[in-house]
N, C-alpha and C positions, 0 to 999 in steps of 0.2 A: 491327420492320424500320424504319427510319427511310431512305429512300430519299434518294440523293442529288439528286436535281433533285425539286424540290417542285412539287405537282399542287395546283391553288387548287380546293377543292371549295366547295360549296354545304352550309351545313350544312340537316339535313330539319325538317321544320318540326316534327315530332315529338320532334324535341332539348328545344326550349324549350317546357315548358307552354304551350297556347295562349292561357289566360287573360292570358300575362307579353305576349302580342302582340297581343290585339283591337284596341289602340287602332292599331297599325301599317297594319290592314287597311283601316281607313274613309280614304275618299278625304278629303282637306280643301274645304272649302268655297271656290270664287274668288271671293275679295274680295282690292280692293287693301290693298297693303303699305306705310306709312309707311315716308318713306325714312329707316335708319340709319347714321349714317356707320359707315366701316371698324373707328377705333378702338374705337366704344360695339362693335360686333360683336366685337371681340377680347375686348374683359372679359367681354363673357357668355361667350364661349366658356372664357375659363380660369375662369368660375367654376361652369360647369358641369363644366367636366375636373374640378375640387376638390370639385364634388359627391359626383359618380361616385367620384371615387378614395377619397374618406372613405367613402364607403359600402363601397366594399369591404373596405376596412380593418378595416370593424366585422362584416363576413361571419364566422360560424363555421360555415355549414352547405350544403350543396350549393344546397339550394333559395334561399338568400339568395342567391348567386351567380347563380343561374340569372334570377332576377328584378331584380337589377344588371346582368346582361349585355342583359338586353332592352328597360330604357330605353337601353341602349349603342345597340344596335338602333333604337331609336324613331328617337332624336334623331342616326341616324346619322354614330354616331364608332365604327362599327368597323372603320376602315382608321386610327385614331389609335393608332398605335403605343406610347405614355407610356399611356392608360389599358386596351389590350386586354395589355401587359407588367406590369401593376399586379393583370389579371384574371388570366394565367397564371401568378403569384404567387400570389393566393390558393387558385387550385385547389391549388398543389401544396402550400403552407400546410396544406392539410384532406386532404392525400395520396389526391387522386385521381386515380389512374392516367392516365397523359400522354396512350396515344394516344386513348384512350375522352373526349375531352374538349377541354386544354389546346392537342393535337398539329391538330387538325381546325380550331378557333379562330385557334392560328396560319396556319392553311395559308390561310385566305380574305384572310387580308393582303398587299396588292400588294405591297408596299418594307418590310419589317420590315427597322427600324433596329437598330443592332450587342447594344442594350439586350434588343429583344428577344426576338432572337438568343439570346442570354447567357441572358433564363427559361426558358427552354424547355431547353436545356442542363444548366440546374442544375439545374429539375425532375427530369429523369431520371438525373443523378448525386445527388442526391437517393435517388433511391429504384431504386438502386443498378442503374439499367440504365445502363452508361460504356461500353460497344461504342456502344449505340445516338445516347452524349450527343458520342462520336466522327465521328460519322458526322454526326450534325448543325453540326457544327464543319467537318467536309471541306465539307460542302455552304453553308455560311454562307461559306468563303472561296471556292467555288468560282464563289460569286455576287459576289463582290470586293467583300463588305461585311468591312472589318475588325475584327475583338476590340479589346474593352476590357480593364481593368484585371482586371474580376468573370469575364470569360471564363474568363480562365488562372486565379481561385483556384479556381473551382468547379473546373475540370477537375485541378486538383490535388489537390485536395481527394479528389478521385473515386479517384483514385491511390494516395493513401492507404488510400481504404475498400478495395479492390479486393489491395492490396500491390503494385503491378505498380510497379518500379522503371523500367523500358526506358519502359514509354509514357507516366509521367512525365519520363524523358531527353528524349523525343521531343516533349513540347510547351516541356521548357526551351529547348531546341532553337529550336522555333517564337516564342519571345518574342526570340528572337536574330535571326532571318533575319528577323523583319517589322519589328524596329527600334523605338524610342521606347517604351522598356519597363527602358530604362535604369536608370535615378534614380526605377522608379514602386518607391517603397516597398510597396504595399499586393501588389504582383502577388512582389516581390521576398521581403516574409515569409512568404508562401503559403508561396514556394517550401522555405524555407528549413524550413519547419514542415512540407511532405511529405518532404524526404530526413533530417530527425529521425527522422517517424516510420516512416519506411521504414527505418530504421536505418544510412542512411551520416549521419552528424554528420560526419565529417571536408568532404563535398559542401555540407555546409550552411554549414558554416566558409567556407566558399570564397566560398561567394556571401554569407556576412554582410562577410565581407573586401576584397571587391569595390563592395560601397556606397559612394558618397561621403558619405552621411548616414545615420544612422542615428536611430531611435526608440526608445522602450521595449520594445516590442512585438516587435524587433529583438535586443535587450540579454539578454530574458527570456527567450525561447523557446530559444537557448541555453545558459544558465546551468541551465535547467531542465532541459536537454537532459544536461548531463554529469554535473547530482548524480543525476539518475535512471540514471546505468551507473557512478556509486562516486566521479567525477572530480569532487571539491570540489575540487580546487588550481586545475584550469581554471575551477571553475566561480564562487571567488575571485576570480583572475585577470582575468577580466572583470567581475563586481561591481563590483572597483575599479577599473578603466576607466571605465564608466558612471558618466557626469556627472551623471546626475536621477537617482536612486532614486525608485521608488513604492514603494509598500505590496505591492505585488505584486512585485515584484524582491528587497524585504528579507524578504517572504516563503517565495519561492522558496527564497532560502538558509539560512535557518532548519529549513523543511522538509528541503531539502535534506541538511544538518548530522546530522538529528537521524533521517532515513530508512536513513544511512549509519553508525549508532552512535558518531556525533561528536558525544556529547551536551554537554557541557561548551564545543567550539565554539560549538553552536546557544545553548545559553546565553547566553554572553555576545555574539553578536551581537546577540539579542533586547532583550539589557541597551544595548546602543549605541541599539537602533531607537527604546530609550522615551527612552533620553536624548537624543534627535533629535528627537523631536515626532511620528515619523513615528505612523498610526492604525493601529490592531491590528485584526484581526477575526476572526469564528472559525477562519477557515481558518490566519489565523497560530498563534493560541491551540491549535488543535489539536497543531499544528507544538514548539509548545516543553513544551505538558504533556505529550507525548512524551520527547522530550530530559530531560525533570525525571524521570519514570518511568522511563527508562534507568540516570541516576545515582543515585537509590534516596536525595535528598539531602531530609533534615526542612525544612532552609531554604526549597528553593526551590520545594518546593511549595507550603510557606504564603507564598511569595513573589506563586507560581503564581496564587494564591487569592484574595492581596488582588487582582492585576492584573483579574484575572477580574468580581471584587466593583466594583469603579473604574469598569468601564466599563459598568457596569450590564447588564451578559452575566448574566443567571440562571439558576444550571446548573441547576433544579428546571425548568424550563421547555423550556428546549433542550438538547432530546435527543444533538445531536456534543457540544458542552460539556461536558454531565454524563456522558457514557460518556465521555471523556476522564478523567477529573478520576476515575471508578473506576477506571480503568486506572494510573494514578498513584498515587493512596495504594496500592495492591492490593501494585504493586509497587516503594512507600517500605517496604513492611515492613506497613502499618498498613489491615488489610484492614477493621476495626474504622469507622474513617473514611469508607471506600470504601465502606459497607455505609451509612450516614450519608446520604452523597451518593446513592446510588441509593434509599433510603427516603422521603427526599425530593421525589424527582422527579416532577412533577404527569403527563408522559408518560412510558412506558416504551417502546422500540420493540428489535427484536432485538439491536441494537447492544448498548444500556444492559442488558436480560439476561446475552448472553454475556460482557461487558466482569467484570459483577459474579461469573456462574459460575465463568470462568477466574480470578477473585480467590480465588474461595476453594478451585478446584484447587491454585492453586498454594502455598493456607497448608495444604494438606491437611485441611482443611474437608468430605468428603468430601459429606457427610449433608446441609450446608446447598447446597449445589449441584448434587446432586439434588435436593431441595427446591425449588430454584427454579427447575430448569429444569422440572418437573412445571407448578407454578406460571406458568409461561410457556406453556409447553401446553394449561390449562386457560383461559388469557386468551384464546386462539386467537392468536395470534403466534405464527408457522412458524418454526421454527429452520434456523438456516443451516448450512455447512460448519465453520464457526469455534465454533459454538453445539458442537456434536458433538463435535468435536474437545477443547474444554476440558469438558464432562461426562464423556466416557470418559478424557481425562487424571484426574480426580475419583475415577472407580472403581477409575482402575489405581494411582492414589497410596494406597489403603485397601483394595487387592484383594477390590473386591468382581470378581464374573467373575460371576457371575451375572444382577447388574444392566444391568454393561457388556453382555455377550450381547443384552439384551433391546432396549438403547438400539441398537445396533450394529443388531441384525435391524430394527429401526423406522424407520430412514432408510432404503430403497428401500420398505421397506415399506407402509411408513405415509405417509414426507410426500416421497417419488417423488426423494431424494437417494440418486445412487451414491454408496459411497465411495472416497473417494482413498485415494492412498498413505501420505496423512497419517493418516487414518484407521486404518489397517493396520496402520500400524505402530503406535498406540494400543492396541489391542486384542493385538497379539505383548508388548507391553509388557503389559498386565495379568492373560496367559496367564502370562507367561514371570515375573512377580513372584510370583503364585500357585503357583509349581514344574509348571506344566503344560506342561513342555517339549515334549513330543512333540506337541502338540496347537499347540503355538507353528509351530511348522516345518513342521505338516501345516498351519496358513492360510498360513505363507508359498509352500510349495510350491503351493498352490491358489488364489492371488489371481487374477483376473481380466487384475490391468495389474502391469506388471514392477517387484519389490518394489526400495525407492532403500535408500542407504546409512541412511536413517533406522529404517528396518522391519529391514534383517537389525544393526545395533548394537544395538536395544531385545533380539533373541533372545542376541547376546554376551554385552550385558551381566547378562542374566538368567542363563547359563551359569556366570557369573563365580560369583554367589548360591548355588548348588547342583553347585557344581565338577563340569560336565558336560563335559571337554572333545571329549569326538566329535563334538556337536552344534557344540561352539563353533568346533570347526573351520571346519565348512560353512559357517557364518554367515562366521567370518574370512575364509577362502577367496574370498567374494563380495567380503565389505570391502576387501579387497587389491586389487582390479579393480579395484573402484566410487570409491574411497578413499585410491589406495599411497601417499600422502603423510600419511596422518592418523594421526599417531602414536598415538593414544590407542587404539587398536586391537591394536595390536603390546603395547603395557604390557597392555594386557586378558587378551589371547593367553596372554600368558606368565608372568601370575598363574595364567590358572584352571590352566595344566599347570605351575605353582609347587605350586599346592597339590593337585594330583592326587598328584605325588613324580617328572613326566617330567621329566626336569630335561636328559634329552638333547634333549628340546623346547624347551623354554626355552632351551637357547644358540642353539638351533638361530633362535629368532626373535629372540635379542640380537642374532646376529650380523647377520638379516637389517636392524636395524637399522640396525645400525653399514656396510653394506653400503649402505644408500640414503641414510647422513647422516642421518635422521632427528633433531629435536631436539624437547622438549617446548617447549609455547609460553612462554615467561614469564609464570607465574601475576602476578595483582595482583588487589590487594587495597585497599578503601578503606572509610574509615569518617568520619561528620561527630562534633565535637567540638564543644568551647565556640564561641559567638555564630558557628557554621554555617558553623565552617571544617572544609573538608575535607582529611584525612590521605591519601597512598597510601604504596602497599609493594608493594617486587614482589621476589618469591621470591630469596632470599641474597643480598639487597641490605643491609645493617648503616651502609646512610651518614646515615642519619639523624641530628639532633642528640638524640635521645633514646634512643641507641643502646645503648646501656652500660645504663643502668635496665629497656631490654626485655629485653634478654639476661638480665639477674639475676632479673627475675619468670620468665622462661620457667623458668630453670633448678631455682629454686624451685616453679615448676609440676608438671617434672617429675620430681623429687626427690617430691612429695608423692604425685603420679597412683603411680609405681614404686610405693609403700608401699601401695596398693588393687588394684596388681595391672597395672598398664598396661604393655605393649610395646609399643616401636614398632614399628611393621609396616614393615620393608623393602621388600616387596614391593610396597610404593605407591613407590618410585625407580626409575624404569626405565634409568639406568646402569649399568652396568658397573664400579662401583667395591666395595672390600670395606665391609663392615658398620658400622664407625664411621666412615667418611665418608658413607654413606648418613643415617646416624642424624642427622650433622650436616645433611646437606642438609634432611631433615626440620623441624626443628626453626627454622630457618628459610624455611619455607614462609608466604607472602604473608598467609593468612590466621590464622598462628600471631602473626607481626610484628603485623597489627589487633587481634587481642585484647590484647595484651602492652599495646598504649599504650590501650585502650581499657581498658582497667581501671587503666592513670595516671591520664586525666584524664577520667571521667566518672565521675558521683556516681555511688552504689551503688544509690540508688532507681530508677535507669535503666535498661532495657533497653540493651546492648552490639549494636551494627546494623551488620553489617559487609557489604560488597555484596560479592564477586567473578566477575572475567570468564569465568572456565572452571572446570569441574566440580571440586568440592573433593572431595581423595582420604580413603580410609580411615579412616588415619592421623587425619588432619586432623580425622572425623568422628568417632573414639573421644574422640583429644584435647580436642575440642570439651564432648564428654558428660561427662567425668570432671570437666573446669573446671567445670563449670555446679554439679555434684552438690557440689564439696570449697570453692566461695565460695561457694555459694549466691545468685551471678550469673545474669539471664535472659540468655544471650547467641544472638541472631537471624543467622542465614546465609543469603545469597542466593547461589547459586553461580546457573551458566549455564539450568540446570534448573527450581529451585524453591527457595523458603524454608523452611529448618533452625529452628525454636524448640526449642532446649535449654533446658532446666530442668530439675533432684533428676537429672541424670545422666542424661535420656532424652529424645530427641528426634521430633520431631510429624512424621516419617516411618519413625518403628517400625524406625530402621537399616535402611531401604533405600531406595535412590535412583539 
């Protein structure tokens, strides 16, 4: 506990090793000193102080600090606030407990200045002793010492650390009561940062609005805050008003768009950034590579790779950029190029391995993912939570139940990682895909943590595959509570009832959907054609300039598929309309429109790569399988779950997704 009134204590002789003090104990001989002008004395003192400050800067251990402290005592500078402040900061830097040394040194100074007070307050804050730092501040004010900018910035950061907005507001009030800090950018920026970190963004915005002048830190702090909560409109508004934009501000916007599923905006802004000659670093590149991965277009992936090379950043040596490129190529449908990047890397860590394992998993290459996982462990690289999600997903997509169970069990037993809700969702999905629905339900019911929508959704999806309406009802009831407006859950349950011939239950679910006014999110698919042009299609939208040709292609394909036994799966339509209208809706699903355009535009020697924003329906999956067989074309579709590689009437997912 720090007392409100300071007590001056004498440092015990054993506090500093005796060998450091041996010269202090000697009495100098009485000799006549020559007269030295005052200016010369000042200069000597300045040089001595500079020497001691330099020595403290170079200290990396307690012993070195003690040696320098002994010199300070021998030179009679123990009352010099400038040097003692640096001593306290040096002790803080090497994490020496404040009460055991720094506080004792502080107490020996008769007249500590604001900077020395602040150094001690900051030290307590950094060590998480916020209560003690506040008591020190109170003591400082009781001794009529005025705080400085650094005093408040240290206290604001402490409030952020302990998540105490009420304390932060009281300290904010101190800046107003004491006065003189209205135009202090350092204090105001620290205040904005505190409010933002504590989730009071509007308070931070109000502080920002009251600033007579703002610097890049003021602007960027708010831009990043808005991006984090997904409000890219407000972030963009601030960015547009920013008079001088540096690399940090540009990067905040690019990564903000990428993290909020706005890849086009991220890539367009990055292109502007390049055109304006703004410097690019690894952080910017990772953000734009992420945007490229979301879009899944080869044009952008090649462009980004060229920029990386032009900047002199070698992905074989830079783990961060290399791992991001692996993720990008995997999500662009090119797992071979992803593996080439991985293989060429001179240094690999948990992130590069996890990215590659996830890439193999999303493409259905389960054995490659498992082999890489075991290689990683044998190399002594400890897997993290993301690694386990990736490898469990790989097991799930290939129904490798025993391998998945062993890996799941090893998380805590071997690696000390408690499985999270996402890991349980993977295991439920794995058991469900293998038809072990009772085991999957038992796992959900015995989970040590509360199951979320992902867990129950995995179970519900498995019930659709194996036509188990009873377990489906249990899963759906939980989902209706957790995700009351997610129409996909209602559609799945309705289809399960329909497969079991429980038409009254089908009517009940569809009635519930109508009462809630639920409508399916519009399906959107896009593909890259000649010269890197990206064509986008929405379900039911026939306004494309080549819609007439696309309609003819689809009708021709439909007739050929019907001759092979294909029947449109009308259960994939959520709306209560007649069968003819359902068939019309199905043929204009966005991925079918993209497929038709791809057949018209992409050379037969190249695969047709389609990206979709939501899960592909069962009818479109069957349609794609059939088209790959009758046309001999390779069709690759990425939905929001995984990649589907269609070839010769078969899909890499084994018709289970």
